[in-house]
N, C-alpha and C positions, 0 to 999 in steps of 0.2 A: 569261382575264379575272381584274380583278383584285375577291378578295372580301372585300380590307381593308376597314373601316370609316372612312368619313371623320370628322371630327372631331365634326360637331353626331351623327351616329350616335353615336358614340364617348360622348359626355356623356348622350344619351340613356338608352344603354346603364348608367352610372355613378346619372345620376339615378333611375332605378329599384328599381336594385340597392340603394343606398341607402334608398331608400323600401321596399322588402319587405323590407327585415332591420331596419327600427324596427318600420314599422306588422304586418306581415304573420308573421314569423318566432317571435316573442314569442306568439302566440296559436295556432299550426298547429295541435300537438300539440292544444289544445284542442278548439279546433273539431272536428279528425277525430274525436277520441270522442266528442261532443255531438252528432256529424252537425251543427254550427249552422252556417247560413247567414249569415254576416256581413253585413247589408243596411246595416248603418252603416260598412260598409268605402266604401258606391259614392261617396259626397259624395267622401270622400278621392282616389280614384280621378280621378273626373269632374274634378278639379280640377288633374289630372295629364294630362286630355287622351286619359286610357287606356278611357274609356265612350266614343269618336266617334278610334280613332287614323287608318284609314285614309279616312277624309270630307273633303270640301272643310272649308273654314272659312263656306260660306257656308251651310250645312247643320248649322255648332255642331258639326264635324267641328275633329281638330288638323291637317290636311293633308297629313297622313305615306304614307310610300309601304308596301309590303308588305317590305320590309328592314328597316326602321325596325320594322312591327309583328311580324315576325319573333324579332330582338331582342325587343324588351317581354316577347315571351311569353315568351320565352326565359329571360328575367331573372325572370318571376314565379314560372316553374317551377323556378327551381332553388333557389326557396325552399319553396314550397306548391301543388304540382301544382295540387290543386283551384281556387284562385285563377286559376291560370292559366287553367284552362277555360272557368270561368264569364266572363271576361272575354272571349275568344277565340270562345269563344258569341254571346253578346252582338253582337259585333264582325260576326264573319265567316258567321254565318249569318241573322239576325233582320233586324239593320239591313242588312247587304247585300243581302238578299234583297232589300226595299224599295230600295235605293239602287241598284241595277242594274236595276232591271225596274218600280219608281214610277211611277207619274205625278207631277209637279211638285208636285200639292198634296198626293201623299199623301208624297211628302218633307217638304215644308213641314210637314206635321199627323203626322207620325209619326218620320221620320227626326230630324228636329231635335232634338225631346227624348231620343230614345234616343242620339243623339253625345254631347249636354250631361249625362248622367248622370242626369237628370229623371226619363226612364222607362229599364225593367229589358226587356228581351227575349228571348221565347220563340221554339224554332225546330219545326212538328212535322212533322216526315217519317215515321216510323218508326211502325208498328203492333203490336198480339198478333200477327194474322199476316200480316205486310207487315215485315221487316227488311233483310236482305240483299236481296231482291225488292221494293225498294220500288216498282215498280210495279203493285204488289200490293195499291194502298190501295186499303182497303175501305170510310172514310168516306165517305159520300155528299153532293151538293148538291145541290139539286132548286134550280129556277127558278120564283120564286114572289110576286107583286107589288112588282114592281122592286126583289127583290134575288133571293134563296138562302137553303134550310133546308138546314142542313146536322146528320146524326145521324152518330155514331161515335166513336171515341175515338183517341187517339196514347198510344204511352205512352217510356218511358224522355227525358222532356222536360226539360232544363236550363230551370230555376229557373221551370216548371210551376205554383209557388205565388205565389211572389213578382211575377210576370213584371205588365205592365202592358201590354203590347202584344206577341203570340201570330200568326208568320206561320204558318199551316199548311195542306196539300196534301189536295183530296177529288175525290174522283172525279165529274165534270159528266157524263160519258156514259161508262158502265162498255162498251158497243159497240165504242170504240176504244182499253182499252186505255191503256199509258200516255202514247201519243197524246189522252183525255177527261181528264187531271187537271189540276185549273185551283186555283192559290195564294188565300187568300182573308185578309186580316188582321181578328185579331180583338182585342176589347178588354176590359179587364177589367172585370168587371162586368157585361156582355152577358147579356142571361136567358136560360137556356139553355147559357152556357159557365164549364166553374168545372173546378177543378184537383181529380184525386184520391187513388188511391193515391199516397204516399211512398216512394219503394227504399227498404232496406236495405242498403248498396251495402259489399264490399270495400274498395274506395278512393275517393279524390276525396270524401269523407264532407263536405268542409262546400259541396262544389259540388251546390244540389240539385237531384234528378231526380226526377219524378212522374211520373204520367200525368193527360191534360186530356180532358173528355169532354165530348161535343156532343149535347144533346139536343133538338131542335126548336130549335135556335139560328138565326135570322133574320140576316142579315148582308147591308146595303144593297151594290149593286149598283158604287156608288162604292170597298168595300172590297177590291174585286176587282183581284187584284195580278197584271200582266201581262194578256198576252191570255187565254180560254178556249181551253182545253188545252195553254195551253203550262206547268203546271205543275210538270211533272217536269223536263223538260227543260230549265227555268230554274234547278227545284231541285238537277239537276247540274253546272250551270254555278257556281251558287253553292258546291257541294261541292269543287270545284276549289281556292278562297282556303282556304276551310274545313281543309282537308288539308296547307293549308302551315303553317297554325296548330297542327295538331297533331302536325306534323312539329318546327315549335319547341318546343312543350312538350317532347316528349319529348325531344328535347337537353337543353332546361333541368332537366327530373328527371332524367337522365341525369348531369349537369354535378355538380348536388347531392350525389348518392350518391355517386360519384366523390371529388368533396372531403372529403366524410366519411371517406371509406375511406385516403383520404392522410392524413389527420387521426389518424387511429386506428393508424394502422400506423409512424407517426412517434413515434405514445406507447407503445403496447402492447410490453413487453420480454416475452420467452418467450428461455430458453436461454440470457440473460446478455445479450442487446444486443436493440433495436427489430427487430420484423417486421418493416419495410421494408427491413432490410437484406438478409433471406434471397430468393433469384433467385428462388421458387414464389412469393411476394407480388408480388416488381417485374415481373416475366412478366405477373401481372395487371394492374397495375396498367398497365403500356404497351398494351396488350391494350384497355382501356379508354378511355385517351385516345384513342389512333388513333380507335379506331370510334367517338367520339364528335363529335373534327373531323370523319371523312367526312361523318358524320351533318349536323354541320353545313352543310358544303361543300354537301351536295347540297337543303336548304332554301334557303339564302341562291339558289343557282343560279335555284330553283323560283321564290322570293321576288323575284330582280331580273327575269327571265324575264316576271314578271307585273306588275311596273313599267311595263316597257317594250311592253305588249298585245301579247305573243306567247302562242301558245298555250300550257297548262301541264299541259295534263290529264295526261303521261303523267310528267313531270316532279315534280309534284305527288304522283304516285301513288308513283313510283319513292321521292320524299323521305319519306314518309308512312312508305310499306310497311319500309324499311330504317329510318329514326331509330324508331318504334317497337317493332320488334325489336329492335333496341342498345340500347335505357335497358329493355326486361326483363333481359337478359341483363346488363349494366353492375350493372342495381338487384341483383339475385341476387349477382353477382362482391362486389359491396359487404358482402352481409352476410355472405358466408366470408370474407371478409377480418378482418370481425369477428369470427367464429365463435360462439359460445352468445349472446354481446353484443346480434349483428347481428337474434337471433330475437326480441332482445324490443322494445319499444317505449320503452326509456330511450334509443335511438336511432337517428339517421335513416332509414339503410338498409331497414327494414323497412316504415315507411310508404311510402317511394320505391317501394319495388317491389308496392305494394299498388294505390299510385295508379296507376303505367305498366302496368299490364295492359290496363289502360280503352284506351289507346290502340292499343294490336293489334285493338280491336272496331270503338270507336267511330267515327262517318262513312265508314264502309267497312271491312270487316274487313280481314284483311292476302290471306281468300283472293280478296276482293273486286279488290282494286288490284291483285294478279297477275293478273288477268282482265284488268281496265283496260289494265293493261300492253302486256300480250301484244298486246289487240287492236291499243293502237297500234301496237306493232311491224309487226305484220301489215299493217295496212295503210299503212303507209310501202312496205313492201317491195315492194308492186301498185303502188303511184302512180308 
């Protein structure tokens, strides 16, 4: 299999890199320090088609595939993981759930403005008591008068405050467990639907994360997304694509930290010569580069399989697991190469390391990825 990007994909990569270095890099440190969510950046992202990367042009999207998508997320992550995360969450989760399982009318009403960047999307799965066990959803939706009354809450939701559209799941029949969970589309301003506590996070601080609360929130039946009782199953299918984007984001953050380490090693002089000339540093750089490339290839393989319409659950989880854990290691080594300076906020690796850790947790922890991979392997052996 050839994983070399074609000329169009290389042009996309360079265009996004130039945009990220011009429009994001100069502000990344300030946004991180102040936890500022740069809503002012969204129209610029939309102008490049980055708010609807994987959706057909008929729905306002850019009509690209997952290989292009992974490439774009990597380039954003190389400069600022938080912006890459926001673009990924908007595309892969909220918007993609509507694209994959919405009615034609729902796509026209909700996906089109999301893909055009006119609206911002959020996706609600995690709850205070339902994290890795997402099937343990406690939020309820009770049928009433042509719709549903929803009560409960979701936490760790990207764009919870600024989002115009939120896809979230609720239990419509608790007796059926995971098969009694249904997805709904919520709109900003709906009575009973509101954002709550904003999280003060270790990293990804420019990507807004907060809770949402449902208090007797009435949702019309036309806002039910997918079949009743299929919400959890559909959410797991959505996460296959989401994990490819998290893997790509990990590759990008690691690439940024690695490049910073290379630059520093060439400039930093100790014992009369640049530290890049010491074998101890060279070995670190060699291991970092090799790990990044391995993660990139795993990610591109999963992306290519997704584009071909093949099952990707195992490969998406493999890419997400390897790339996220690789990213933490590479960022830590970048700090080590910088020495004491790496521990300060004056140098990039400190931020990269803080951003990296989330990737081993969000959209399924490393432990959950290992469970998924093992189940897939065992199923293949018995078929």
